C-alpha positions as CSV (number, residue, x, y, z in Angstrom):
1,M,0.0,0.0,0.0
2,L,1.2,3.5,-0.8
3,E,1.6,5.2,2.6
4,E,2.8,8.7,3.4
5,S,5.7,7.3,5.3
6,Q,7.3,6.0,2.1
7,F,7.8,9.6,1.0
8,E,9.7,12.6,2.3
9,S,8.3,14.0,5.5
10,D,8.4,17.8,4.9
11,R,6.1,19.7,7.3
12,P,2.8,20.6,5.7
13,G,2.4,24.4,5.2
14,G,0.1,27.1,4.1
15,W,-3.5,28.0,4.5
16,L,-4.8,25.5,1.9
17,W,-3.5,22.6,4.0
18,L,-5.7,23.9,6.9
19,A,-8.6,24.0,4.5
20,L,-8.0,20.5,3.4
21,V,-8.0,19.2,6.9
22,V,-11.3,20.9,7.4
23,V,-12.6,19.4,4.2
24,L,-11.4,15.9,5.2
25,L,-14.0,16.1,8.0
26,S,-16.7,17.5,5.9
27,P,-19.4,15.5,4.1
28,V,-20.0,18.2,1.5
29,A,-18.8,17.3,-2.1
30,C,-17.5,19.8,-4.5
31,K,-20.3,19.2,-7.0
32,T,-22.9,20.4,-4.5
33,L,-21.1,23.7,-3.8
34,A,-22.6,26.9,-5.2
35,P,-20.2,29.1,-7.2
36,R,-18.6,31.7,-5.0
37,A,-18.0,35.2,-6.5
38,N,-14.3,36.0,-6.3
39,G,-13.9,33.1,-3.9
40,D,-11.8,30.7,-5.9
41,L,-8.6,29.3,-4.3
42,G,-7.0,29.1,-7.7
43,R,-6.1,31.8,-10.3
44,S,-5.6,31.9,-14.0
45,F,-2.1,31.3,-15.3
46,S,-2.8,32.5,-18.8
47,E,0.8,33.9,-19.3
48,A,1.9,30.2,-19.6
49,E,-0.5,29.3,-22.4
50,G,2.0,30.4,-25.1
51,L,3.5,27.0,-24.5
52,F,0.8,25.5,-26.7
53,H,1.3,28.0,-29.5
54,Q,4.9,27.3,-30.5
55,N,4.0,25.4,-33.7
56,P,1.7,27.2,-36.1
57,L,0.5,23.8,-37.5
58,W,-0.7,22.6,-34.1
59,L,-4.1,24.3,-33.6
60,G,-5.5,23.0,-30.3
61,A,-6.4,19.8,-28.5
62,D,-7.8,18.4,-25.3
63,A,-6.7,15.8,-22.8
64,A,-3.3,17.3,-22.0
65,L,-1.6,14.8,-19.7
66,S,2.1,15.2,-18.8
67,I,4.8,12.6,-17.9
68,P,8.3,13.6,-16.6
69,L,10.9,11.9,-18.8
70,D,14.1,13.1,-17.0
71,S,15.4,16.1,-15.1
72,D,14.5,18.6,-17.9
73,R,12.0,17.0,-20.3
74,T,8.3,16.4,-20.0
75,L,6.1,14.5,-22.4
76,W,2.7,15.9,-23.1
77,L,-0.1,13.7,-24.5
78,F,-3.1,15.2,-26.3
79,G,-6.4,13.8,-27.6
80,D,-8.2,14.9,-30.7
81,T,-6.1,17.6,-32.3
82,F,-6.4,20.1,-35.1
83,V,-3.3,20.0,-37.4
84,A,-3.1,22.6,-40.2
85,T,-2.8,21.3,-43.7
86,S,-1.9,24.6,-45.4
87,E,0.0,27.8,-44.7
88,A,-3.2,29.5,-43.7
89,H,-2.8,27.8,-40.3
90,S,-6.6,27.8,-39.9
91,R,-8.8,25.1,-38.5
92,S,-10.9,25.3,-41.6
93,Q,-7.9,24.0,-43.5
94,S,-6.8,21.3,-41.0
95,E,-7.4,17.7,-40.1
96,M,-8.4,16.4,-36.7
97,V,-6.2,13.5,-35.7
98,R,-7.0,11.3,-32.7
99,N,-3.9,12.0,-30.7
100,T,-0.6,14.0,-30.8
101,I,2.3,14.4,-28.4
102,A,4.8,17.1,-27.5
103,I,8.1,17.3,-25.6
104,Q,8.6,20.3,-23.3
105,V,12.2,21.3,-22.3
106,G,12.3,23.2,-19.1
107,H,9.9,23.3,-16.1
108,D,8.4,26.8,-16.3
109,P,5.7,26.8,-19.1
110,R,6.2,30.5,-19.6
111,T,9.8,30.0,-20.8
112,S,10.0,26.4,-21.9
113,L,10.4,25.1,-25.4
114,M,7.8,22.7,-26.9
115,E,8.1,20.5,-29.9
116,F,4.9,18.9,-31.2
117,H,4.8,15.5,-33.0
118,W,2.3,13.5,-35.0
119,R,2.7,11.1,-37.9
120,Q,1.9,11.4,-41.6
121,D,-0.1,9.2,-43.9
122,P,1.5,8.1,-47.2
123,D,-0.1,11.0,-48.9
124,G,1.5,13.5,-46.5
125,S,-1.6,14.4,-44.6
126,P,-1.4,14.5,-40.7
127,A,-2.0,11.3,-38.8
128,S,-2.4,10.2,-35.2
129,F,0.9,9.6,-33.3
130,F,-0.6,6.3,-32.0
131,P,-2.2,4.9,-35.1
132,E,-5.8,3.7,-35.3
133,K,-6.7,0.0,-35.6
134,E,-10.0,0.1,-37.3
135,P,-12.7,0.3,-36.1
136,Y,-10.9,1.5,-33.0
137,W,-8.8,4.5,-32.2
138,Y,-6.8,5.6,-29.2
139,W,-7.0,8.5,-26.8
140,P,-4.2,9.0,-24.4
141,G,-4.2,7.9,-20.8
142,H,-1.4,8.5,-18.3
143,G,1.9,6.7,-18.1
144,I,5.3,6.7,-16.4
145,R,9.0,6.6,-17.2
146,L,10.3,3.5,-15.4
147,A,13.6,3.6,-13.7
148,E,14.5,0.4,-15.7
149,G,14.4,2.6,-18.8
150,P,11.2,2.2,-20.8
151,L,8.3,4.7,-21.0
152,V,4.9,3.0,-20.6
153,I,1.7,4.8,-21.6
154,F,-1.8,3.6,-21.2
155,L,-4.2,4.4,-24.1
156,Y,-8.0,4.4,-24.0
157,K,-9.5,2.3,-26.8
158,L,-12.6,3.9,-28.4
159,V,-15.2,3.0,-31.0
160,G,-17.6,5.3,-32.7
161,T,-21.3,5.3,-31.8
162,P,-22.9,7.7,-34.4
163,G,-26.1,9.3,-33.1
164,Q,-25.6,7.9,-29.6
165,G,-24.5,9.9,-26.6
166,L,-21.3,11.8,-27.4
167,G,-20.7,9.7,-30.5
168,F,-18.1,7.3,-28.9
169,A,-17.9,4.4,-26.4
170,S,-15.1,2.7,-24.5
171,A,-13.7,-0.5,-25.9
172,G,-11.2,-1.1,-23.2
173,Y,-7.5,0.0,-23.2
174,A,-4.1,-0.7,-24.5
175,L,-0.5,-0.3,-23.2
176,T,2.2,1.3,-25.3
177,V,5.9,0.7,-24.5
178,I,8.7,3.0,-25.8
179,D,12.0,1.3,-25.0
180,D,14.3,4.3,-25.3
181,P,12.5,7.6,-24.7
182,D,15.9,9.3,-24.5
183,E,16.1,9.0,-28.3
184,P,14.6,11.7,-30.5
185,V,10.9,11.2,-31.0
186,E,11.5,10.5,-34.7
187,K,13.3,7.3,-33.6
188,W,10.6,6.1,-31.1
189,E,9.1,2.8,-32.0
190,P,6.1,2.4,-29.8
191,R,4.8,-1.1,-29.2
192,V,1.1,-1.1,-28.6
193,V,-0.4,-4.1,-26.8
194,D,-4.2,-4.3,-26.7
195,A,-5.4,-5.5,-23.2
196,A,-8.3,-8.0,-22.7
197,L,-11.5,-6.4,-21.5
198,S,-12.2,-6.7,-17.8
199,P,-15.4,-8.4,-16.8
200,F,-16.4,-5.3,-14.8
201,D,-16.6,-1.6,-15.6
202,A,-13.3,0.0,-14.7
203,V,-10.8,1.1,-17.4
204,P,-7.1,2.1,-16.8
205,A,-5.5,4.6,-16.6
206,T,-6.0,8.3,-16.2
207,A,-3.4,8.5,-13.4
208,V,-0.3,6.4,-12.8
209,I,2.0,6.2,-9.7
210,R,5.1,4.2,-8.9
211,D,5.0,2.1,-5.7
212,G,8.2,0.1,-5.1
213,P,8.2,-2.7,-7.6
214,Y,4.7,-1.9,-8.7
215,V,3.0,0.6,-11.0
216,V,-0.4,1.6,-9.6
217,A,-3.1,3.0,-12.0
218,L,-6.4,4.6,-11.5
219,A,-9.2,2.9,-13.4
220,I,-12.4,4.8,-14.2
221,R,-15.9,3.5,-14.4
222,Q,-17.3,4.4,-17.8
223,E,-21.1,4.2,-17.2
224,G,-22.8,6.6,-14.8
225,T,-20.7,8.4,-12.3
226,H,-17.0,8.0,-13.0
227,A,-15.9,6.3,-9.8
228,G,-12.2,5.3,-9.5
229,A,-10.7,2.0,-8.7
230,L,-7.0,1.0,-8.3
231,V,-5.1,-1.7,-10.3
232,R,-1.4,-2.5,-10.2
233,W,1.2,-4.5,-12.1
234,L,4.9,-5.3,-11.5
235,A,6.9,-2.6,-13.3
236,A,9.1,-5.2,-14.8
237,S,6.1,-6.8,-16.5
238,L,4.8,-3.5,-17.9
239,A,8.3,-2.9,-19.3
240,Q,7.9,-6.0,-21.4
241,G,4.3,-5.0,-22.5
242,D,2.8,-7.6,-20.2
243,V,-0.6,-6.4,-18.8
244,G,-1.5,-9.9,-17.4
245,G,-1.2,-10.5,-13.7
246,A,-3.2,-7.4,-12.8
247,E,-4.1,-7.0,-9.1
248,W,-6.9,-4.8,-8.0
249,W,-7.5,-3.0,-4.7
250,D,-10.5,-4.6,-3.0
251,G,-10.6,-2.7,0.3
252,P,-8.6,-3.1,3.5
253,G,-10.1,-6.5,4.2
254,R,-8.9,-8.2,1.1
255,G,-6.1,-5.9,-0.1
256,W,-4.7,-6.4,-3.6
257,V,-6.5,-9.3,-5.4
258,P,-5.7,-11.0,-8.7
259,E,-8.4,-10.0,-11.3
260,P,-9.8,-13.5,-11.7
261,A,-10.5,-13.7,-7.9
262,L,-12.5,-10.5,-7.9
263,G,-15.8,-11.9,-9.1
264,P,-18.4,-10.1,-11.2
265,G,-18.8,-7.3,-8.8
266,G,-15.3,-6.1,-9.5
267,P,-13.0,-4.1,-7.1
268,E,-13.8,-1.6,-4.5
269,F,-14.0,2.0,-5.8
270,V,-11.7,4.3,-3.7
271,L,-13.1,7.5,-5.3
272,D,-16.8,7.9,-5.6
273,D,-16.4,10.4,-8.4
274,A,-12.9,10.5,-9.9
275,G,-13.9,12.4,-13.0
276,A,-13.6,11.1,-16.6
277,E,-10.1,12.5,-16.6
278,C,-8.0,13.5,-13.6
279,S,-4.6,13.3,-11.9
280,I,-3.1,11.9,-8.7
281,H,0.3,12.8,-7.3
282,W,2.2,12.8,-4.0
283,D,2.8,16.3,-2.5
284,A,5.6,16.4,-0.1
285,G,4.5,19.8,1.3
286,T,1.1,18.6,2.6
287,R,2.4,14.9,3.1
288,S,-0.6,13.7,1.1
289,F,-1.7,12.4,-2.2
290,I,-3.6,15.0,-4.2
291,H,-6.4,14.3,-6.7
292,V,-7.5,17.0,-9.2
293,A,-10.6,16.7,-11.4
294,S,-13.4,18.6,-13.1
295,Y,-16.8,18.2,-11.4
296,G,-20.0,18.8,-13.4
297,F,-20.9,18.2,-17.1
298,G,-20.8,21.1,-19.5
299,A,-20.3,23.8,-16.9
300,S,-17.7,22.4,-14.5
301,T,-15.6,23.4,-11.4
302,I,-12.1,22.2,-10.6
303,G,-12.0,20.3,-7.3
304,L,-9.2,18.9,-5.2
305,R,-9.1,16.0,-2.8
306,T,-6.4,14.6,-0.5
307,A,-5.5,11.3,1.1
308,P,-2.7,9.9,3.2
309,S,-2.6,6.8,1.0
310,V,-3.6,6.3,-2.6
311,T,-6.0,3.7,-1.3
312,G,-7.7,6.3,0.8
313,P,-9.5,7.4,2.7
314,W,-10.0,10.3,0.3
315,S,-11.4,13.7,1.5
316,S,-14.5,15.2,0.0
317,P,-13.4,17.6,-2.8
318,I,-13.2,21.3,-2.4
319,Q,-13.8,23.8,-5.1
320,V,-10.5,25.5,-6.1
321,Y,-11.4,27.2,-9.4
322,R,-14.4,27.8,-11.5
323,P,-13.3,28.3,-15.2
324,P,-14.8,31.4,-16.6
325,E,-15.8,29.4,-19.7
326,S,-18.2,27.5,-17.4
327,D,-20.4,30.6,-17.4
328,G,-20.6,30.9,-21.2
329,S,-23.7,30.3,-23.3
330,R,-22.8,26.7,-24.4
331,P,-20.2,25.6,-21.9
332,F,-18.2,22.4,-22.3
333,V,-15.3,22.5,-19.8
334,Y,-13.6,19.4,-18.6
335,A,-10.4,17.3,-18.1
336,A,-8.8,19.2,-15.2
337,K,-5.6,17.6,-14.0
338,A,-2.4,18.7,-12.2
339,H,1.1,18.8,-13.6
340,H,3.2,18.7,-10.4
341,E,6.5,18.7,-12.2
342,L,5.8,22.2,-13.6
343,I,6.7,25.6,-12.0
344,G,4.2,28.3,-11.4
345,P,4.7,32.0,-10.4
346,D,5.1,31.1,-6.7
347,P,7.2,28.1,-5.4
348,A,4.0,26.8,-3.6
349,D,1.9,26.8,-6.8
350,L,0.4,23.7,-8.1
351,V,0.0,23.9,-11.9
352,I,-3.3,22.7,-13.4
353,T,-4.8,22.5,-16.9
354,Y,-8.3,22.1,-18.1
355,A,-9.9,21.8,-21.5
356,T,-12.4,24.1,-23.2
357,N,-14.8,23.1,-25.9
358,S,-18.3,23.6,-27.2
359,F,-21.3,21.4,-27.8
360,D,-21.6,23.1,-31.1
361,F,-18.6,22.0,-33.2
362,A,-19.0,25.0,-35.5
363,D,-18.0,27.2,-32.5
364,L,-14.5,25.9,-32.8
365,F,-14.1,27.5,-36.3
366,T,-15.3,31.0,-35.6
367,K,-12.7,33.7,-35.2
368,K,-13.3,33.9,-31.5
369,G,-13.5,30.1,-31.1
370,Q,-10.1,29.5,-32.9
371,R,-8.5,31.8,-30.4
372,S,-10.3,30.9,-27.2
373,L,-11.8,27.3,-27.5
374,Y,-10.1,23.9,-27.6
375,W,-6.8,25.1,-26.1
376,P,-5.6,23.8,-22.8
377,R,-5.9,26.5,-20.1
378,F,-3.5,26.9,-17.2
379,V,-4.6,27.5,-13.6
380,V,-2.4,27.6,-10.4
381,V,-3.5,26.8,-6.9
382,Q,-1.2,27.7,-3.9
383,I,-1.0,24.6,-1.7
384,G,1.8,25.7,0.7
385,Q,4.0,28.7,1.7
């Protein structure tokens, strides 16, 4: 079990830590809180958003997950992405590919360099970095650079459902292994391994954490409220592309249980609402794990929870930032997650991104939409002194 004693024991500090202690005892969930005028704990970090505008061909995306690769480089993973196909650098003359990546050099997004990458079809048109396997496509989940060398990334496997819901449905997940992520991206040779579907509704992995010899991943329920369960593998197995031997957390009474022994009910859910996308990381200042997610559908609020162990108990979430886009006429705001490896204006700042979109696809092509919609937005929340 991941316990706080396994990590450095810096003293918690700052007013937010006190707030989190109060919230830990509170039954009130973030999704029930009313918006508070000028009461957000977070603040916009818009001066960092130039990070996503360093390639005129890359015209916006969602998802925006980050994985530290080494002491200076961070991998970014994006979902559906507009890639320009002409020198007009306009979304009206672009293609939307299912996923792209980028490499950030430096830790301050205001000054870092960013190189974006996607593949090309034989005719030269843009293509997804992680190619489709018809009828499926991949959206990025989270991953981790293993001390043994490889980079492992979980991918969500999707299939189209025209005219139903949001037009897509989960078809499980896959694991990608990149053996030498120190090589230039052009030399990467990802090995994609499709995983067998679990007999219960929990799909890895929107957040990934290392725990000794294991890699622990957060698996999200796809139907109804997006509750979160935990699954782990030996890191050495994932490095070989082996997703067999999964063990699921089934509560303090049973602990980690091999998947076949769980039964049709599946594992215990440690987070009652983890969000469709989210992040989890260890924060040394507060000596706690921190979970960040968007709460609500359409108009959403960014919430934050804490726990002494990744297995819980998790606090109720507190509202830290209501994106201004949530108060628009057709809001579609989602995918909040933290990037704890990045630097904000204050040393105690936790850097967070969220996604902006619209339920009317045409809005993304207006003059205003091309400038303000479907770009990751930065927020910072001060969690210490």
